[in-house]
C-alpha positions as CSV (number, residue, x, y, z in Angstrom):
1,M,-37.9,-23.5,50.9
2,L,-35.8,-24.6,47.9
3,D,-32.3,-26.3,49.0
4,A,-29.7,-28.1,47.4
5,Y,-26.5,-29.9,47.8
6,C,-23.6,-28.1,45.7
7,H,-20.5,-29.9,44.5
8,D,-17.3,-28.2,45.2
9,S,-15.4,-29.4,42.4
10,T,-17.6,-28.3,39.2
11,I,-15.9,-26.1,36.5
12,T,-19.1,-24.1,36.0
13,G,-21.6,-22.8,38.6
14,Q,-24.4,-25.1,39.5
15,S,-27.9,-23.8,39.2
16,L,-31.3,-25.0,40.6
17,T,-34.9,-24.2,39.3
18,F,-38.5,-24.3,40.5
19,G,-40.9,-24.3,37.9
20,Y,-44.7,-24.0,38.1
21,G,-47.6,-23.2,35.9
22,P,-51.2,-23.9,35.1
23,S,-51.8,-27.5,33.9
24,K,-51.2,-27.7,29.9
25,N,-50.5,-23.8,29.9
26,G,-46.8,-23.3,29.9
27,W,-44.2,-22.9,32.6
28,Q,-42.7,-20.3,34.4
29,Y,-39.3,-20.6,36.4
30,K,-37.4,-19.3,39.2
31,S,-33.9,-20.1,39.0
32,Y,-30.9,-19.4,41.5
33,W,-27.3,-20.1,41.9
34,C,-26.7,-23.3,43.9
35,T,-24.6,-21.2,46.4
36,D,-27.8,-18.9,47.0
37,A,-29.6,-22.0,48.5
38,P,-31.6,-22.3,50.6
39,V,-34.0,-19.9,49.2
40,K,-37.7,-19.2,50.0
41,I,-39.9,-19.0,47.0
42,N,-43.4,-17.5,46.9
43,I,-45.7,-17.9,44.0
44,E,-48.8,-15.8,43.8
45,G,-51.4,-15.6,41.1
46,S,-55.2,-16.1,40.4
47,R,-56.8,-19.3,39.0
48,S,-60.2,-20.5,38.5
49,A,-61.6,-22.8,41.3
50,G,-61.1,-26.2,40.0
51,D,-58.1,-25.6,38.0
52,S,-54.6,-27.2,38.8
53,V,-51.1,-26.1,39.0
54,D,-48.1,-28.1,37.9
55,L,-44.8,-27.9,39.9
56,I,-41.3,-29.4,39.2
57,V,-37.9,-28.7,40.6
58,G,-34.6,-29.2,38.6
59,A,-30.7,-28.6,39.0
60,T,-28.0,-28.5,36.7
61,S,-25.7,-31.6,36.4
62,G,-21.9,-31.8,36.2
63,V,-22.1,-32.9,32.5
64,F,-22.5,-29.7,30.1
65,N,-24.4,-27.9,32.9
66,T,-27.8,-29.1,31.6
67,Y,-30.9,-29.2,33.7
68,N,-32.3,-32.6,35.1
69,Y,-35.7,-32.5,36.6
70,G,-37.5,-34.5,39.1
71,S,-41.3,-35.7,38.7
72,M,-43.7,-33.0,38.0
73,Q,-46.4,-32.8,40.5
74,T,-50.0,-31.6,39.9
75,F,-52.2,-29.9,42.5
76,A,-56.0,-29.2,42.3
77,I,-56.7,-25.8,43.6
78,G,-59.1,-25.8,46.4
79,T,-58.5,-29.6,47.1
80,D,-55.0,-30.2,47.7
């Protein structure tokens, strides 16, 4: 579940994003307007045993509506 606190007094709409992808092989993102939160996110795909997937969460700031991201987390498939 992806949830966020939305500020009421922003000039532009705030958004949040969930990034995921195989380690060292690019990112894919699912982005939503903050007002649509909370949203349930399902990611599916096939990976080889021993591969890993990186996950990151971000949200737009009040300054120029640019994304700020949290720390990336890496999960090994079949072990985490």
